[in-house]
Residue frames relative to the residue before (quaternion, step in Angstrom):
aa qw qx qy qz dx dy dz
X 1.0000 0.0000 0.0000 0.0000 0.00 0.00 0.00
X 0.4954 -0.6560 0.4666 0.3262 3.63 -0.90 0.82
X 0.4552 -0.6665 0.5172 0.2847 3.54 -1.09 0.75
X 0.4774 -0.6794 0.4662 0.3054 3.63 -0.76 0.95
X 0.4734 -0.6727 0.4934 0.2828 3.57 -1.06 0.73
X 0.0611 0.7737 -0.6281 0.0561 3.55 -0.89 0.98
X 0.5776 -0.5870 0.4372 0.3615 3.57 -1.23 0.38
X 0.6676 -0.5060 0.3716 0.4003 3.54 -1.25 0.47
X 0.6184 0.5746 -0.3427 0.4124 3.56 1.05 -0.76
X 0.6066 0.5556 -0.3604 0.4399 3.58 1.10 -0.61
X 0.6408 0.5022 -0.3192 0.4851 3.57 1.07 -0.68
X 0.6227 0.5323 -0.3379 0.4634 3.58 1.03 -0.76
X 0.6423 0.5144 -0.3185 0.4706 3.57 0.98 -0.83
X 0.6428 0.5239 -0.3237 0.4555 3.60 1.03 -0.82
X 0.6181 0.5358 -0.3429 0.4619 3.59 1.04 -0.73
X 0.6687 0.4972 -0.2977 0.4658 3.57 0.92 -0.91
X 0.6634 0.4978 -0.3106 0.4643 3.60 0.97 -0.83
X 0.6102 0.5396 -0.3556 0.4583 3.60 1.06 -0.70
X 0.6496 0.5098 -0.3196 0.4647 3.60 0.95 -0.87
X 0.7179 0.4717 -0.2493 0.4473 3.55 0.91 -0.94
X 0.8359 0.2888 -0.1008 0.4557 3.56 0.76 -1.05
X 0.8017 0.3404 -0.1459 0.4691 3.64 1.08 -0.57
X 0.6006 0.6457 -0.3805 0.2785 3.59 0.88 -0.92
X 0.7728 0.3564 -0.1880 0.4904 3.62 0.91 -0.80
X 0.4743 0.6655 -0.4540 0.3551 3.63 1.23 0.09
X 0.6647 -0.5236 0.3475 0.4039 3.62 -1.16 0.50
X 0.6719 0.5224 -0.3054 0.4271 3.60 0.99 -0.79
X 0.8108 0.2892 -0.1197 0.4946 3.57 1.08 -0.68
X 0.4330 0.7317 -0.4555 0.2640 3.61 1.18 -0.15
X 0.7983 0.1973 -0.0906 0.5617 3.61 0.99 -0.83
X 0.1804 0.8468 -0.4910 0.0965 3.57 1.13 0.57
X 0.6198 0.5660 -0.3590 0.4081 3.62 1.04 -0.64
X 0.6490 0.5063 -0.3196 0.4694 3.62 1.20 -0.40
X 0.5405 0.6088 -0.3973 0.4236 3.57 1.28 -0.21
X 0.3906 -0.7672 0.4615 0.2143 3.57 -0.51 1.20
X 0.5249 0.6147 -0.4231 0.4095 3.59 1.23 -0.12
X 0.6802 0.4345 -0.2780 0.5207 3.58 1.22 -0.42
X 0.1394 -0.8298 0.5393 0.0337 3.55 -0.43 1.24
X 0.7893 0.2157 -0.0878 0.5682 3.59 1.14 -0.65
X 0.1107 -0.7766 0.6153 0.0776 3.53 -1.30 0.35
X 0.4252 -0.6106 0.5894 0.3146 3.51 -1.32 0.43
X 0.1485 -0.7759 0.6066 0.0888 3.59 -0.86 0.92
X 0.1396 0.8042 -0.5497 0.1778 3.55 -0.48 1.26
X 0.8550 -0.0928 0.0151 0.5100 3.55 -0.75 1.16
X 0.7616 -0.4231 0.1959 0.4500 3.56 0.86 1.07
X 0.7005 0.4016 -0.2756 0.5216 3.58 1.26 0.11
X 0.3110 -0.7344 0.5724 0.1905 3.52 -1.29 0.45
X 0.1327 -0.7937 0.5935 0.0124 3.51 -1.12 0.84
X 0.5041 -0.6469 0.4733 0.3216 3.64 -1.04 0.74
X 0.4890 -0.7195 0.4069 0.2787 3.58 -0.55 1.21
X 0.7303 0.4463 -0.2689 0.4418 3.57 0.61 -1.10
X 0.6279 0.5358 -0.3428 0.4485 3.58 0.99 -0.74
X 0.6663 0.4922 -0.3086 0.4675 3.60 0.91 -0.87
X 0.6473 0.5040 -0.3247 0.4707 3.60 0.94 -0.84
X 0.6438 0.5216 -0.3215 0.4584 3.59 0.98 -0.83
X 0.6693 0.4942 -0.2990 0.4674 3.59 0.93 -0.88
X 0.6869 0.4925 -0.2891 0.4494 3.59 1.01 -0.77
X 0.7834 0.3535 -0.1650 0.4839 3.58 1.02 -0.79
X 0.4317 -0.6933 0.4712 0.3331 3.59 1.15 -0.50
X 0.5518 0.6002 -0.3990 0.4197 3.61 1.28 0.01
X 0.4873 -0.6691 0.4638 0.3159 3.64 -0.76 0.95
X 0.5637 -0.6351 0.4122 0.3302 3.58 -0.97 0.85
X 0.6193 0.5574 -0.3484 0.4293 3.59 1.13 -0.52
X 0.6508 0.5569 -0.3056 0.4158 3.61 1.23 -0.30
X 0.7843 0.2221 -0.1527 0.5587 3.61 1.20 -0.05
X 0.5347 -0.6471 0.4555 0.2964 3.53 -1.28 0.46
X 0.3573 -0.7313 0.5391 0.2166 3.54 -1.19 0.58
X 0.4316 0.7446 -0.4245 0.2813 3.58 1.28 0.16
X 0.6257 -0.5784 0.4086 0.3270 3.50 -1.37 -0.21
X 0.4603 0.6779 -0.4602 0.3416 3.59 1.23 0.06
X 0.6713 -0.4792 0.3663 0.4307 3.54 -1.27 0.36
X 0.7856 0.2827 -0.2268 0.5014 3.59 -0.82 0.99
X 0.5847 0.5611 -0.3823 0.4440 3.59 1.23 -0.23
X 0.7227 -0.4983 0.2765 0.3911 3.54 -1.26 0.47
X 0.6419 0.5322 -0.3409 0.4341 3.60 0.91 -0.84
X 0.6830 0.4687 -0.2828 0.4836 3.57 0.89 -0.93
X 0.5979 0.5898 -0.3454 0.4189 3.54 1.09 -0.76
X 0.7376 0.3977 -0.2415 0.4894 3.59 0.78 -1.00
X 0.6126 0.5503 -0.3557 0.4420 3.61 1.07 -0.66
X 0.6421 0.5304 -0.3219 0.4503 3.57 1.06 -0.76
X 0.7037 0.4243 -0.2536 0.5103 3.58 1.25 -0.37
X 0.6900 -0.5592 0.2508 0.3850 3.53 1.21 0.63
X 0.5703 0.5951 -0.3933 0.4073 3.61 1.21 0.18
X 0.4437 -0.6821 0.5197 0.2603 3.57 -1.12 0.72
X 0.1303 -0.7684 0.6237 0.0611 3.57 -0.96 0.94
X 0.0572 -0.8070 0.5877 -0.0088 3.58 -0.78 1.05
X 0.4861 -0.6299 0.5176 0.3146 3.55 -1.29 0.48
X 0.4085 -0.7187 0.5116 0.2345 3.56 -0.99 0.86
X 0.7930 0.0183 0.0058 0.6089 3.57 1.15 -0.57
X 0.6888 -0.5019 0.3312 0.4049 3.52 -1.27 0.43
X 0.4083 -0.7194 0.5118 0.2321 3.54 -0.91 0.92
X 0.5387 -0.6128 0.4674 0.3403 3.55 -1.09 0.68
X 0.4778 -0.6440 0.5019 0.3243 3.59 -1.04 0.67
X 0.6166 -0.5358 0.4123 0.4034 3.55 -1.25 0.36
X 0.5868 -0.5867 0.4258 0.3609 3.55 -1.18 0.54
X 0.2792 -0.7506 0.5765 0.1619 3.57 -0.98 0.89
X 0.7347 -0.4493 0.2788 0.4250 3.57 -1.30 0.30
X 0.6309 0.5477 -0.3487 0.4248 3.60 0.90 -0.87
X 0.6695 0.4986 -0.2942 0.4653 3.57 0.93 -0.93
X 0.6730 0.4999 -0.2974 0.4569 3.55 0.92 -0.92
X 0.6161 0.5337 -0.3443 0.4660 3.60 1.08 -0.67
X 0.6508 0.5014 -0.3176 0.4734 3.59 0.94 -0.83
X 0.6677 0.4908 -0.3028 0.4707 3.58 0.97 -0.83
X 0.6624 0.5038 -0.3109 0.4591 3.58 0.93 -0.86
X 0.5937 0.5684 -0.3637 0.4383 3.57 1.05 -0.71
X 0.6685 0.4770 -0.3006 0.4850 3.58 0.92 -0.86
X 0.6331 0.5401 -0.3258 0.4487 3.58 0.96 -0.87
X 0.7074 0.4621 -0.2683 0.4626 3.59 0.85 -0.96
X 0.6334 0.5406 -0.3391 0.4378 3.58 1.03 -0.71
X 0.7392 0.3536 -0.2166 0.5307 3.58 1.18 -0.48
X 0.5356 -0.6884 0.3833 0.3038 3.56 1.18 0.56
X 0.7046 -0.4702 0.2704 0.4575 3.58 1.03 0.70
X 0.6773 0.4072 -0.2976 0.5356 3.58 1.28 0.19
X 0.1400 -0.8482 0.5059 0.0712 3.58 0.43 1.23
X 0.6218 -0.5202 0.4194 0.4085 3.57 -1.24 0.38
X 0.5941 -0.6007 0.4119 0.3414 3.54 -1.18 0.57
X 0.6246 -0.4865 0.4397 0.4240 3.52 -1.33 0.23
X 0.7369 0.3586 -0.2908 0.4937 3.55 -0.94 0.88
X 0.5464 0.6066 -0.4054 0.4111 3.58 1.26 -0.15
X 0.6258 -0.5475 0.3958 0.3898 3.57 -1.23 0.45
X 0.6243 0.5605 -0.3446 0.4211 3.60 1.07 -0.69
X 0.6708 0.4729 -0.2940 0.4900 3.58 0.95 -0.85
X 0.6268 0.5299 -0.3332 0.4640 3.58 1.00 -0.80
X 0.6728 0.5033 -0.2974 0.4535 3.57 0.90 -0.93
X 0.6459 0.5068 -0.3263 0.4686 3.59 0.97 -0.81
X 0.6290 0.5290 -0.3339 0.4615 3.59 0.98 -0.80
X 0.6632 0.4958 -0.3046 0.4707 3.60 0.93 -0.87
X 0.6407 0.5236 -0.3214 0.4605 3.60 1.00 -0.83
X 0.6672 0.5007 -0.3016 0.4618 3.58 0.93 -0.88
X 0.6311 0.5178 -0.3368 0.4692 3.58 1.07 -0.65
X 0.6368 0.4978 -0.3302 0.4875 3.60 1.03 -0.74
X 0.6398 0.5218 -0.3225 0.4630 3.56 0.99 -0.83
X 0.6459 0.5330 -0.3187 0.4441 3.58 0.95 -0.87
X 0.6631 0.4801 -0.3052 0.4864 3.57 1.02 -0.78
X 0.6341 0.5420 -0.3210 0.4485 3.59 1.02 -0.81
X 0.7380 0.3910 -0.2138 0.5068 3.57 1.04 -0.80
X 0.4612 -0.7130 0.4252 0.3133 3.57 1.27 -0.11
X 0.5615 0.6182 -0.3837 0.3942 3.59 1.16 0.51
X 0.5236 0.6582 -0.4187 0.3424 3.61 1.20 -0.24
X 0.3700 -0.6910 0.5733 0.2387 3.54 -1.05 0.81
X 0.6149 -0.6023 0.3704 0.3492 3.54 -1.17 0.51
X 0.8080 0.3745 -0.1674 0.4229 3.56 0.81 -0.94
X 0.8147 -0.0113 0.0201 0.5794 3.61 0.98 -0.62
X 0.1881 0.7838 -0.5663 0.1720 3.54 -0.50 1.15
X 0.8555 -0.1408 0.0509 0.4957 3.55 -0.65 1.18
X 0.1079 0.7946 -0.5856 0.1186 3.56 0.62 1.14
X 0.7224 -0.4772 0.2773 0.4166 3.55 -1.26 0.35
X 0.6186 0.5379 -0.3580 0.4471 3.61 1.03 -0.62
X 0.6798 0.4877 -0.2880 0.4659 3.55 0.90 -0.93
X 0.6295 0.5344 -0.3301 0.4573 3.57 1.04 -0.76
X 0.6709 0.4943 -0.3040 0.4617 3.57 0.88 -0.93
X 0.6480 0.5138 -0.3205 0.4618 3.59 0.97 -0.81
X 0.6310 0.5250 -0.3437 0.4561 3.60 1.01 -0.71
X 0.6218 0.5235 -0.3429 0.4708 3.58 1.01 -0.71
X 0.6676 0.4997 -0.2981 0.4645 3.56 0.98 -0.81
X 0.5496 0.6041 -0.3946 0.4211 3.60 1.20 -0.43
X 0.6220 0.5694 -0.3456 0.4117 3.59 1.06 -0.71
X 0.5731 0.6205 -0.3862 0.3706 3.59 1.10 -0.53
X 0.6098 0.5576 -0.3638 0.4300 3.59 1.10 -0.57
X 0.6988 0.4369 -0.2536 0.5064 3.59 1.28 -0.34
X 0.6026 0.6009 -0.3319 0.4070 3.56 1.29 -0.38
X 0.3927 -0.7476 0.4786 0.2403 3.63 -0.50 1.13
X 0.5333 0.6154 -0.4145 0.4063 3.60 1.15 -0.45
X 0.7389 0.3807 -0.2089 0.5152 3.56 1.06 -0.77
X 0.6841 0.5013 -0.3080 0.4310 3.60 0.85 -0.90
X 0.6760 0.4883 -0.3033 0.4610 3.59 1.00 -0.75
X 0.6585 0.4663 -0.3065 0.5050 3.57 1.27 -0.31
X 0.5702 -0.6271 0.3638 0.3864 3.56 1.31 0.18
X 0.5292 0.6172 -0.4154 0.4081 3.57 1.28 0.24
X 0.2096 -0.7743 0.5865 0.1121 3.53 -1.27 0.43
X 0.3406 -0.6981 0.5836 0.2368 3.52 -1.16 0.63
X 0.7119 -0.3645 0.3174 0.5096 3.55 -1.22 -0.34
X 0.4102 -0.7964 0.4110 0.1690 3.54 -0.76 1.09
X 0.6579 0.5711 -0.3156 0.3762 3.62 1.12 -0.34
X 0.2972 0.7495 -0.5343 0.2539 3.56 0.93 0.83
X 0.3999 -0.7268 0.5127 0.2212 3.54 -1.28 0.25
X 0.7366 -0.4160 0.3075 0.4356 3.51 -1.37 -0.03
X 0.6048 0.5739 -0.3628 0.4161 3.59 1.02 -0.73
X 0.6211 0.5345 -0.3436 0.4588 3.60 1.03 -0.71
X 0.6515 0.5111 -0.3156 0.4633 3.57 0.96 -0.85
X 0.6455 0.5222 -0.3259 0.4521 3.59 0.96 -0.85
X 0.6804 0.4724 -0.2911 0.4786 3.58 0.89 -0.92
X 0.6221 0.5304 -0.3378 0.4664 3.59 1.01 -0.76
X 0.6921 0.4859 -0.2839 0.4520 3.60 0.81 -0.98
X 0.6709 0.5001 -0.2948 0.4614 3.57 1.12 -0.64
X 0.8466 0.2586 -0.0717 0.4596 3.59 0.80 -1.00
X 0.5622 0.6556 -0.4041 0.3015 3.62 1.02 -0.59
X 0.6889 0.4741 -0.2857 0.4680 3.58 1.06 -0.67
X 0.7523 0.2817 -0.1720 0.5702 3.59 1.27 -0.14
X 0.1393 -0.8416 0.5176 0.0661 3.60 0.41 1.21
X 0.6088 0.5672 -0.3603 0.4217 3.59 1.07 -0.70
X 0.6619 0.4855 -0.3062 0.4821 3.58 0.93 -0.90
X 0.6249 0.5394 -0.3403 0.4504 3.60 0.96 -0.84
X 0.6752 0.4971 -0.2999 0.4551 3.57 0.92 -0.89
X 0.6301 0.5312 -0.3325 0.4585 3.60 1.01 -0.80
X 0.6587 0.4961 -0.3066 0.4754 3.58 0.94 -0.89
X 0.6557 0.5114 -0.3148 0.4577 3.59 0.91 -0.90
X 0.6532 0.5084 -0.3152 0.4642 3.58 0.97 -0.81
X 0.6311 0.5275 -0.3363 0.4586 3.59 1.02 -0.75
X 0.6326 0.5159 -0.3328 0.4722 3.59 0.99 -0.80
X 0.6542 0.5099 -0.3139 0.4621 3.60 0.93 -0.86
X 0.6629 0.5074 -0.3077 0.4565 3.58 0.96 -0.86
X 0.6272 0.5290 -0.3314 0.4658 3.57 1.06 -0.75
X 0.6412 0.5124 -0.3202 0.4730 3.58 1.04 -0.75
X 0.6573 0.5071 -0.3092 0.4639 3.56 1.00 -0.84
X 0.6957 0.4782 -0.2710 0.4624 3.59 1.06 -0.74
X 0.5572 0.6275 -0.3894 0.3796 3.58 1.20 -0.47
X 0.4663 -0.6593 0.5108 0.2950 3.53 -1.05 0.75
X 0.6463 -0.5260 0.3795 0.4019 3.55 -1.20 0.54
X 0.8293 0.1919 -0.1643 0.4985 3.55 -0.86 1.03
X 0.4899 0.6655 -0.4455 0.3444 3.59 1.22 -0.10
X 0.0458 -0.7753 0.6295 0.0244 3.55 -1.00 0.83
X 0.2760 -0.7354 0.5863 0.1981 3.54 -1.20 0.48
X 0.4217 -0.6656 0.5461 0.2845 3.52 -1.11 0.68
X 0.6348 -0.5242 0.3951 0.4076 3.54 -1.24 0.43
X 0.3163 -0.7883 0.4941 0.1855 3.63 -0.50 1.14
X 0.5396 0.6024 -0.4156 0.4163 3.60 1.24 -0.13
X 0.5280 0.5980 -0.4822 0.3621 3.55 -1.30 0.10
X 0.7789 0.3014 -0.2473 0.4913 3.56 -1.29 0.23
X 0.7232 -0.4406 0.2490 0.4699 3.57 0.99 0.79
X 0.5917 0.5607 -0.3650 0.4498 3.59 1.29 0.09
X 0.2130 -0.7637 0.6002 0.1056 3.56 -0.67 1.14
X 0.5492 -0.6070 0.4567 0.3485 3.57 -0.98 0.81
X 0.5019 -0.6657 0.4684 0.2926 3.56 -0.96 0.89
X 0.6668 -0.4858 0.3766 0.4213 3.57 -1.28 0.33
X 0.6959 0.5045 -0.2615 0.4392 3.55 1.11 -0.73
X 0.6322 -0.5924 0.3159 0.3868 3.60 1.25 0.14
X 0.7570 -0.4476 0.2699 0.3920 3.52 -1.40 0.13
X 0.6517 0.5354 -0.3397 0.4161 3.58 0.87 -0.90
X 0.7184 0.4286 -0.2594 0.4826 3.59 0.83 -0.95
X 0.5663 0.5537 -0.3854 0.4735 3.59 1.15 -0.49
X 0.6555 0.5074 -0.3111 0.4649 3.59 0.97 -0.83
X 0.6177 0.5306 -0.3431 0.4681 3.59 1.05 -0.72
X 0.6423 0.5320 -0.3103 0.4562 3.55 0.95 -0.95
X 0.6920 0.4782 -0.2788 0.4634 3.57 0.83 -0.99
X 0.6066 0.5565 -0.3533 0.4445 3.59 1.11 -0.66
X 0.6517 0.4984 -0.3140 0.4778 3.59 0.99 -0.79
X 0.6569 0.5230 -0.3129 0.4440 3.59 0.98 -0.82
X 0.7501 0.3764 -0.2072 0.5027 3.58 1.13 -0.61
X 0.3626 0.7145 -0.5066 0.3183 3.57 1.25 0.41
X 0.3756 -0.7864 0.4404 0.2157 3.56 -0.24 1.29
X 0.6441 0.5251 -0.3321 0.4462 3.60 0.99 -0.76
X 0.6622 0.4963 -0.3038 0.4720 3.58 0.98 -0.86
X 0.6498 0.5208 -0.3161 0.4547 3.56 0.93 -0.92
X 0.6532 0.5150 -0.3124 0.4589 3.57 0.94 -0.88
X 0.6665 0.5002 -0.3033 0.4621 3.58 0.96 -0.88
X 0.6344 0.5329 -0.3279 0.4540 3.56 1.02 -0.80
X 0.6741 0.4887 -0.2942 0.4693 3.59 0.87 -0.93
X 0.6394 0.5383 -0.3287 0.4398 3.58 0.97 -0.86
X 0.6847 0.4770 -0.2932 0.4665 3.57 0.91 -0.87
X 0.6287 0.5268 -0.3402 0.4598 3.59 1.03 -0.74
X 0.6607 0.4979 -0.3107 0.4680 3.59 0.94 -0.83
X 0.6603 0.5021 -0.3129 0.4626 3.58 0.99 -0.79
X 0.7078 0.4635 -0.2564 0.4674 3.59 1.04 -0.78
X 0.8305 0.2298 -0.0688 0.5027 3.57 0.81 -1.05
X 0.4207 -0.7168 0.4603 0.3121 3.55 1.18 -0.49
X 0.7695 0.2236 -0.1496 0.5792 3.60 1.27 0.13
X 0.3682 -0.6893 0.5725 0.2481 3.54 -1.36 0.21
X 0.1085 0.8155 -0.5545 0.1255 3.58 0.26 1.27
X 0.5775 -0.5752 0.4546 0.3591 3.56 -1.17 0.65
X 0.4006 -0.7476 0.4847 0.2138 3.56 -0.78 1.03
X 0.6564 0.4724 -0.3261 0.4895 3.58 1.25 0.06
X 0.8365 0.1667 -0.0601 0.5186 3.59 0.70 -1.05
X 0.5160 -0.6821 0.3951 0.3352 3.60 1.26 -0.16
X 0.4227 0.7208 -0.4698 0.2846 3.62 1.21 -0.04
X 0.1189 -0.7826 0.6105 0.0252 3.57 -0.95 1.00
X 0.3825 -0.7515 0.4905 0.2198 3.60 -0.51 1.17
X 0.6313 0.5315 -0.3407 0.4504 3.61 1.00 -0.74
X 0.6595 0.5224 -0.3024 0.4479 3.54 0.99 -0.85
X 0.7468 0.4095 -0.2175 0.4767 3.59 0.97 -0.84
X 0.8067 0.2827 -0.1257 0.5034 3.61 1.00 -0.75
X 0.4751 -0.6924 0.4360 0.3237 3.57 1.24 0.12
X 0.8373 -0.1558 0.1227 0.5096 3.54 -1.11 -0.71
X 0.5985 0.5871 -0.3606 0.4088 3.57 1.10 -0.64
X 0.7320 0.4000 -0.2282 0.5021 3.60 1.12 -0.59
X 0.3622 0.7568 -0.4777 0.2605 3.58 1.30 0.08
X 0.8569 0.1457 -0.1243 0.4786 3.57 -0.88 1.01
X 0.5931 0.6003 -0.3723 0.3864 3.61 1.23 -0.04
X 0.3163 0.6788 -0.6253 0.2194 3.54 -1.02 0.96
X 0.3704 -0.7127 0.5405 0.2503 3.60 -1.12 0.51
X 0.3051 -0.7414 0.5679 0.1863 3.55 -1.25 0.42
X 0.1591 -0.7727 0.6108 0.0671 3.54 -1.06 0.85
X 0.3321 -0.7416 0.5537 0.1823 3.56 -0.89 1.00
X 0.2633 -0.8458 0.4546 0.0925 3.55 -0.54 1.21
X 0.4731 0.6625 -0.4733 0.3364 3.62 1.14 -0.16
X 0.5670 -0.5748 0.4445 0.3880 3.63 -1.00 0.68
X 0.5366 -0.6857 0.3807 0.3114 3.53 -0.70 1.11
X 0.6919 0.5001 -0.3093 0.4188 3.59 0.88 -0.84
X 0.6378 0.5209 -0.3438 0.4512 3.62 1.23 -0.19
X 0.4973 0.6638 -0.4315 0.3549 3.61 1.24 -0.14
X 0.0842 -0.7848 0.6134 0.0266 3.54 -1.04 0.82
X 0.5636 -0.5761 0.4463 0.3889 3.60 -1.07 0.59
X 0.8254 0.2155 -0.1685 0.4938 3.58 -0.87 0.95
X 0.3694 0.7295 -0.4969 0.2906 3.60 1.23 0.12
X 0.3810 -0.6800 0.5726 0.2539 3.53 -1.15 0.69
X 0.0253 -0.7900 0.6125 -0.0099 3.55 -0.78 1.00
X 0.2764 -0.7697 0.5584 0.1392 3.57 -1.22 0.38
X 0.6971 -0.4805 0.3268 0.4200 3.53 -1.28 0.33
X 0.6282 0.5653 -0.3339 0.4175 3.57 1.09 -0.66
X 0.5931 0.5560 -0.3685 0.4508 3.60 1.27 -0.22
X 0.6528 0.4957 -0.3044 0.4853 3.58 1.29 -0.21
X 0.1583 -0.7400 0.6428 0.1185 3.54 -1.29 0.52
X 0.4197 -0.6856 0.5362 0.2575 3.54 -1.10 0.74
X 0.0474 0.7977 -0.5970 0.0703 3.56 -0.76 1.07
X 0.4608 -0.6215 0.5444 0.3241 3.54 -1.15 0.60
X 0.6955 -0.4936 0.3162 0.4154 3.55 -1.23 0.40
X 0.6525 0.5242 -0.3242 0.4408 3.61 0.93 -0.82
X 0.6900 0.4712 -0.2915 0.4657 3.58 0.81 -0.96
X 0.6368 0.5283 -0.3393 0.4476 3.58 1.00 -0.78
X 0.6508 0.5054 -0.3202 0.4674 3.58 0.97 -0.80
X 0.6530 0.5210 -0.3227 0.4450 3.58 0.98 -0.75
X 0.5791 0.5692 -0.3720 0.4497 3.59 1.10 -0.60
X 0.7949 0.3284 -0.1300 0.4934 3.55 0.90 -1.01
X 0.4345 0.7604 -0.4231 0.2323 3.59 1.26 -0.06
X 0.8076 0.0765 -0.0069 0.5848 3.60 1.06 -0.72
X 0.4291 -0.6418 0.5563 0.3073 3.52 -1.31 0.34
X 0.5491 -0.2653 -0.7898 0.0653 1.53 -1.82 1.74
X 0.5944 -0.5691 0.4235 0.3789 3.58 -1.15 0.59
X 0.4971 -0.6455 0.4919 0.3069 3.56 -1.16 0.63
X 0.3843 -0.6426 0.5986 0.2848 3.54 -1.21 0.57
X 0.6635 -0.4802 0.3684 0.4399 3.56 -1.23 0.19
X 0.6404 0.5295 -0.3251 0.4514 3.56 0.98 -0.82
X 0.6599 0.4971 -0.3071 0.4723 3.58 0.96 -0.82
X 0.6270 0.5376 -0.3335 0.4546 3.57 1.02 -0.79
X 0.6723 0.4858 -0.2979 0.4724 3.59 0.88 -0.93
X 0.6251 0.5357 -0.3421 0.4530 3.59 1.02 -0.74
X 0.6321 0.5214 -0.3281 0.4700 3.59 0.98 -0.83
X 0.6777 0.4948 -0.2951 0.4569 3.57 0.89 -0.92
X 0.6435 0.5144 -0.3264 0.4634 3.58 1.00 -0.74
X 0.6421 0.5230 -0.3291 0.4537 3.57 0.99 -0.75
X 0.7214 0.3980 -0.2415 0.5127 3.58 1.11 -0.62
X 0.5006 -0.6776 0.4110 0.3483 3.58 1.29 -0.02
X 0.5345 0.6660 -0.3815 0.3539 3.59 1.24 0.35
X 0.5573 0.6236 -0.3992 0.3758 3.61 1.18 -0.29
X 0.2840 -0.7396 0.5875 0.1649 3.55 -1.13 0.76
X 0.6646 -0.5328 0.3637 0.3770 3.55 -1.29 0.02
X 0.3774 0.6968 -0.5110 0.3329 3.57 0.97 0.92
X 0.2577 -0.7818 0.5473 0.1513 3.59 -0.72 0.99
X 0.6163 -0.5804 0.3912 0.3609 3.54 -1.24 0.41
X 0.7153 0.4618 -0.2598 0.4555 3.61 1.15 -0.35
X 0.3510 0.7914 -0.4607 0.1953 3.59 1.28 0.03
X 0.8107 0.2874 -0.1337 0.4923 3.57 0.83 -0.91
X 0.2999 0.7588 -0.5262 0.2395 3.61 1.11 0.54
């Protein structure tokens, strides 16, 4: 319901009445510690509950309007009348792909009808997301992916689910673009979604207490469709020094050089002694099949120059080696190096 329009003075009067009649009462004495209150009006060195003040000023029950920041919500309402609105505690970060994959896996396993709030499944997902948040270094200290937020995120998927939309039903409407991307990638293949979700869970179980991973993206590397945890696994295999050494040794024994297996570029040939022994390695196993502790071999790696390696990882979805070579052939850049040269 729209908040009735009142003059700024009505809000000032509500602030004074709150100080006089409510601030020291049992219900309001410690209101700032109540996690249901996320924002406050800050005025003359004191803080006031936004929705309560708006309700007192307008006569509209607080249950009839939102306290959010969208146009027409309470925060914007008081800010438009010259009052400062501050956060009482750190806001949760937006959901990342790994979290959305775990949530979508549960949604798909229950056919779009997730277990109710208070169920063991929702509790377990909330606990998993909190462990994931700590592992990735994104969890806030005081409130992170509680059961209410988890359940609401599951309900966000309904707005994308044709089972519901084609029947004229709607899910919760405040989802973001990341949800749509994850839905479009995984909803049609629940088995793949479940495999990826299980891999994320296994990585969390294998992580040492307090271990965190840095964001594996950057340096021209786009996060994989499967999220940060599996991207980190992929990058770990690519930087396994023993595997890289074995791959280079076999390529030198077979071909006598370290040429890019996509475009043929040879660092030694172009840079002389300065390029001796230099080439990057790309791990070719499908990312969603990677598991913590998997045994891999040199044959799972491909030698790529820096440019080709960056192009593989430049956008989602990552290019396969075959797709990379096809792109190079279309541009006339591929050389006569086959994908099996260094097996």
